[in-house]
C-alpha positions as CSV (number, residue, x, y, z in Angstrom):
1,M,-4.7,-35.4,9.1
2,G,-6.3,-32.6,11.0
3,R,-8.4,-29.9,9.1
4,K,-6.0,-28.0,6.7
5,L,-4.4,-24.7,6.1
6,V,-2.5,-23.8,2.8
7,I,0.0,-21.0,2.3
8,V,1.8,-19.5,-0.6
9,M,4.9,-17.4,0.4
10,P,8.3,-17.9,-0.6
11,E,9.6,-15.4,1.4
12,L,9.3,-17.2,4.7
13,T,12.4,-19.1,6.1
14,P,12.9,-22.5,6.8
15,A,12.5,-21.5,10.8
16,Q,9.4,-19.2,9.9
17,R,8.2,-22.2,8.0
18,S,8.8,-25.1,10.9
19,M,7.4,-22.5,13.2
20,I,4.3,-22.3,11.4
21,V,3.7,-25.8,11.2
22,S,4.2,-26.5,14.6
23,R,1.9,-23.8,16.0
24,T,-1.1,-24.4,13.2
25,A,-1.0,-27.9,14.4
26,E,-1.4,-26.9,18.3
27,Q,-4.7,-25.3,16.4
28,G,-5.9,-28.6,15.1
29,F,-4.4,-27.9,11.0
30,H,-2.4,-29.9,8.8
31,T,-0.4,-26.9,7.3
32,E,0.8,-27.3,3.5
33,I,3.2,-24.3,2.6
34,Y,4.0,-23.7,-1.2
35,D,6.3,-21.0,-3.3
36,T,4.0,-20.7,-6.0
37,E,0.8,-20.8,-6.9
38,E,0.6,-23.5,-9.5
39,E,2.5,-25.8,-6.7
40,A,-0.6,-24.8,-4.7
41,V,-3.4,-25.3,-7.2
42,T,-4.3,-28.8,-6.3
43,A,-3.9,-28.9,-2.1
44,V,-6.0,-26.2,-1.7
45,S,-9.2,-28.4,-3.2
46,D,-9.8,-29.2,0.8
47,A,-8.4,-26.7,2.4
48,E,-10.1,-24.6,5.0
49,I,-7.8,-21.3,4.9
50,I,-5.3,-19.9,3.1
51,L,-3.0,-16.9,3.5
52,A,-1.5,-15.8,0.2
53,F,-1.9,-13.3,-2.2
54,A,-3.2,-15.5,-5.2
55,P,-6.8,-14.4,-5.7
56,K,-7.5,-17.5,-8.2
57,L,-6.6,-20.3,-5.5
58,A,-10.2,-19.8,-3.8
59,K,-11.6,-21.2,-7.5
60,H,-9.8,-24.3,-6.4
61,A,-10.8,-24.2,-2.7
62,P,-14.6,-25.4,-2.3
63,E,-14.4,-26.2,1.1
64,L,-12.6,-22.5,2.0
65,K,-13.9,-20.7,5.0
66,W,-11.4,-17.7,5.2
67,Y,-9.2,-16.2,2.9
68,C,-6.0,-14.6,4.5
69,A,-4.7,-11.9,2.1
70,S,-0.8,-11.6,2.6
71,S,-0.8,-8.1,1.3
72,A,-2.8,-4.8,2.6
73,G,-4.5,-3.9,-0.8
74,V,-6.7,-6.7,-1.6
75,D,-8.6,-5.1,-5.0
76,R,-7.5,-8.1,-6.4
77,F,-9.9,-10.3,-4.4
78,M,-13.3,-8.6,-5.0
79,D,-14.8,-10.5,-7.9
80,P,-17.6,-13.1,-6.7
81,S,-17.0,-15.4,-9.0
82,L,-13.7,-16.3,-7.1
83,Y,-15.6,-17.7,-4.3
84,A,-17.1,-20.8,-4.4
85,S,-19.1,-19.3,-1.3
86,E,-20.2,-16.1,-0.3
87,D,-19.8,-16.6,3.2
88,V,-15.7,-17.0,2.7
89,I,-14.5,-14.8,5.2
90,L,-11.6,-12.2,3.7
91,T,-9.2,-10.6,5.5
92,N,-5.6,-8.5,4.8
93,S,-2.5,-8.1,6.0
94,S,-2.6,-4.6,7.0
95,G,-0.6,-3.3,9.6
96,A,2.5,-5.4,8.2
97,Y,2.9,-2.5,5.3
98,G,3.7,0.9,7.1
99,L,6.9,0.1,8.4
100,T,8.4,-0.4,4.7
101,I,5.9,1.6,2.9
102,S,6.9,4.5,5.2
103,E,10.4,4.2,5.2
104,H,10.0,4.4,0.6
105,V,7.7,7.6,1.4
106,V,10.5,9.6,3.3
107,M,13.0,8.1,0.4
108,M,10.9,9.0,-2.5
109,I,10.4,12.7,-0.7
110,L,14.2,13.3,0.0
111,E,14.9,12.8,-3.5
112,V,12.3,15.0,-4.9
113,L,13.3,17.9,-2.7
114,R,16.7,17.3,-2.9
115,R,16.8,16.9,-7.1
116,Q,18.8,13.5,-6.3
117,G,16.7,12.4,-9.4
118,D,19.0,15.1,-11.6
119,Y,22.3,14.7,-9.8
120,N,22.2,11.0,-10.9
121,E,21.8,12.4,-14.7
122,L,24.5,14.5,-14.2
123,V,26.7,11.6,-12.6
124,H,25.4,9.9,-15.8
125,M,27.2,12.3,-18.2
126,H,30.1,12.7,-16.3
127,E,29.3,16.6,-15.5
128,W,29.9,18.1,-12.0
129,K,27.3,20.6,-11.3
130,R,26.7,21.7,-8.1
131,G,23.8,24.4,-7.1
132,L,20.5,22.9,-7.7
133,P,17.6,24.4,-5.7
134,M,16.6,22.4,-3.0
135,R,13.9,21.9,-0.7
136,S,13.7,20.8,3.3
137,I,11.1,18.6,4.6
138,Y,11.7,20.9,7.7
139,G,9.0,23.4,7.9
140,S,7.2,21.8,5.2
141,R,3.5,21.7,4.9
142,F,2.4,18.1,4.6
143,T,-0.9,16.3,3.7
144,L,-1.4,12.6,4.1
145,I,-4.9,11.2,2.9
146,G,-5.4,8.3,4.1
147,T,-4.8,8.0,8.2
148,G,-4.7,3.7,8.3
149,N,-1.1,2.1,9.3
150,I,0.4,3.3,6.6
151,G,-0.6,6.9,7.0
152,R,0.2,7.2,10.9
153,E,3.7,5.4,10.5
154,T,4.6,7.8,7.5
155,C,3.6,10.6,10.1
156,R,5.4,9.2,12.8
157,R,8.8,8.9,10.8
158,L,8.1,13.1,9.0
159,R,8.2,14.6,12.8
160,V,12.0,13.5,12.8
161,F,12.4,16.2,10.3
162,Q,10.6,18.6,11.9
163,P,7.7,19.9,8.9
164,K,5.4,22.9,9.9
165,R,2.2,20.8,9.8
166,I,0.8,17.2,9.0
167,T,-2.7,17.3,8.0
168,G,-4.3,14.0,8.1
169,V,-7.5,13.0,6.0
170,N,-10.1,10.0,6.3
171,R,-13.7,9.7,5.8
172,R,-14.7,10.2,9.5
173,G,-12.5,13.1,10.4
174,T,-10.9,11.4,13.7
175,N,-7.2,11.9,14.4
176,P,-5.7,8.1,15.0
177,D,-3.9,8.1,18.1
178,Q,-3.6,11.8,17.9
179,L,-0.3,11.6,15.5
180,F,-1.6,14.2,13.3
181,D,-1.5,18.3,13.6
182,S,-5.1,18.1,12.7
183,V,-7.3,15.6,10.7
184,I,-10.2,16.9,7.9
185,T,-13.1,14.8,5.9
186,T,-12.1,13.6,2.4
187,D,-15.3,16.4,1.0
188,Q,-13.0,19.1,3.2
189,L,-9.8,18.4,0.9
190,D,-10.2,21.0,-1.4
191,Q,-9.8,23.8,1.6
192,I,-6.1,22.4,2.6
193,L,-4.9,21.7,-1.2
194,S,-3.8,25.7,-1.3
195,E,-1.7,24.9,1.2
196,T,0.1,22.1,0.7
197,D,3.7,21.7,0.1
198,V,3.5,17.4,-0.3
199,L,0.8,15.7,-1.1
200,I,0.9,12.2,0.0
201,L,-1.6,8.9,-0.9
202,A,-2.1,5.8,0.3
203,L,-5.4,5.0,-0.3
204,P,-7.3,1.3,-1.1
205,K,-8.7,0.9,-4.6
206,T,-12.6,1.4,-4.4
207,D,-15.4,3.2,-5.9
208,A,-15.0,6.2,-3.5
209,T,-11.6,6.7,-4.2
210,F,-11.4,6.5,-8.0
211,H,-9.9,9.8,-9.5
212,L,-10.1,11.4,-5.8
213,L,-7.6,14.0,-7.2
214,D,-8.9,15.1,-10.6
215,A,-8.2,18.0,-12.7
216,P,-9.5,20.4,-10.3
217,K,-7.9,18.8,-7.0
218,L,-4.1,19.3,-8.9
219,A,-4.9,22.7,-9.8
220,G,-5.8,23.4,-6.2
221,L,-2.4,22.9,-5.5
222,P,0.2,25.4,-5.4
223,D,3.3,25.8,-7.7
224,Q,6.0,23.1,-7.5
225,A,3.6,20.5,-5.1
226,V,4.9,17.6,-4.6
227,V,2.2,14.7,-5.1
228,V,3.5,11.3,-3.6
229,N,0.9,7.9,-4.4
230,V,2.2,4.7,-2.5
231,G,-1.8,3.6,-2.6
232,R,-3.2,2.5,-6.0
233,G,-3.0,4.3,-9.6
234,S,-6.6,4.8,-9.8
235,T,-7.0,7.3,-6.6
236,I,-5.2,10.0,-9.1
237,D,-6.4,11.0,-12.5
238,Q,-3.4,10.4,-14.4
239,S,-3.9,11.6,-17.3
240,A,-4.3,15.1,-15.4
241,L,-1.1,14.6,-13.7
242,V,0.4,13.9,-16.9
243,K,-0.3,17.6,-17.8
244,E,0.9,19.1,-14.7
245,L,4.6,17.6,-14.9
246,Q,4.8,18.3,-18.3
247,A,4.2,22.3,-17.4
248,K,6.7,21.4,-15.1
249,R,4.1,23.0,-12.4
250,L,3.9,20.2,-10.0
251,W,6.5,17.2,-9.1
252,A,5.7,13.8,-8.2
253,A,6.6,10.3,-7.3
254,L,4.5,7.5,-8.0
255,D,4.9,3.9,-7.0
256,V,1.8,2.8,-8.6
257,F,-0.2,3.4,-11.4
258,E,-3.8,3.7,-13.5
259,Q,-2.4,0.6,-15.7
260,E,0.6,-1.9,-14.2
261,P,2.9,-2.5,-15.9
262,I,2.8,0.8,-17.5
263,P,2.6,0.7,-20.9
264,E,5.8,1.1,-23.3
265,D,4.1,4.0,-25.2
266,D,2.3,6.1,-22.2
267,P,3.7,9.5,-21.9
268,I,4.0,9.6,-18.4
269,W,7.9,7.8,-18.6
270,N,9.0,10.8,-20.5
271,C,7.3,13.4,-17.7
272,P,9.8,16.1,-16.0
273,Q,10.0,16.5,-12.4
274,L,9.1,12.7,-12.0
275,L,10.1,10.0,-10.0
276,I,9.1,6.4,-10.7
277,T,9.2,3.2,-9.0
278,P,7.3,0.0,-10.1
279,H,5.1,-0.7,-7.0
280,V,7.8,-1.8,-4.7
281,S,7.2,0.4,-1.8
282,G,5.5,-2.6,0.2
283,D,5.7,-6.6,-1.2
284,L,7.7,-8.6,1.2
285,S,11.1,-7.8,0.5
286,L,12.1,-6.7,3.9
287,P,12.2,-9.9,6.4
288,K,10.5,-7.6,9.2
289,T,7.4,-7.5,6.9
290,V,7.0,-10.7,6.1
291,E,7.5,-11.4,10.2
292,L,4.7,-9.2,10.8
293,V,2.0,-10.6,8.0
294,V,3.1,-14.0,9.8
295,D,2.3,-12.9,13.4
296,L,-1.1,-11.0,12.5
297,F,-2.2,-14.7,10.8
298,L,-1.1,-16.8,13.6
299,E,-3.0,-14.1,16.0
300,N,-6.1,-14.3,13.7
301,L,-5.9,-18.1,13.7
302,E,-6.7,-18.1,17.4
303,R,-9.3,-16.1,17.0
304,Y,-10.7,-17.9,14.6
305,V,-10.4,-21.6,16.3
306,N,-11.7,-19.5,19.1
307,G,-14.8,-18.0,17.5
308,K,-14.1,-15.1,17.9
309,P,-14.8,-12.3,15.1
310,L,-11.5,-11.8,13.0
311,E,-9.4,-8.8,13.0
312,R,-8.9,-6.6,9.5
313,T,-12.4,-8.4,7.7
314,I,-12.8,-7.2,4.7
315,D,-16.4,-6.3,3.5
316,R,-16.2,-7.2,-0.4
317,R,-19.2,-5.1,-1.1
318,K,-17.2,-1.7,-0.5
319,G,-13.7,-3.2,-1.0
320,Y,-12.1,-2.4,2.0
């Protein structure tokens, strides 16, 4: 038996499982694939590598050298007590989720701008009513906070609808692939808010992103602007957003929240002008996403075996 690799991904097809076992064997690894974290707990005791979204497995893996999160977000992997060694390399699967999340973003924006939620309610009441005021992506001004894989894929899809402008926001002010009309740094965000019709957040959970969109910044958005969040709920001051929604000054489409699941008595449930989805914009729900996670992992495994630096390595102190 070779070096051990444990994978927890119930979404894998039989063909993918067979391919992974074969490909990793060529690299000298004995691979075991499980559907649940519980099934894998005892198996990881002598594992050198884990591919999963099950942070607690690391506690049971004293021989672990590399943990590849099958997710893009890794905030659940930041606790140092999870790891038997400080030397464990953590990587994520950023690059696999841009397609599915960007489609979700476009869906949410169109639902809000074209009043689909209101029409759903009218249909539920068997009421035939037309003429609700609508808006369009065409000619609208977009600001995307976060220009990584998700931001770039979202930008590509929005371009098809001919918006007036797409501004990117990131830490460095660089324009990846020259996709955006312009890019500003995070500390310049206040300069663009008053000229934003749709604000999209696709940021990880870090100390630097906590409540980035706070009450003053929300107040800086024009009346009836739309806030879309597919990153982490902690990037928005949710109580401040609730007040804006209750006043019917802003619209929002949220896939992530400060507390998940949302508590039953949370006022956000009953906010007007709000579309809620239960943190499903990413996941491994699309076969293409699963395929991309596997491809990225196998490419990185080759680098690992050949002693090259791994792609998508996470600095556990910074959180990204």
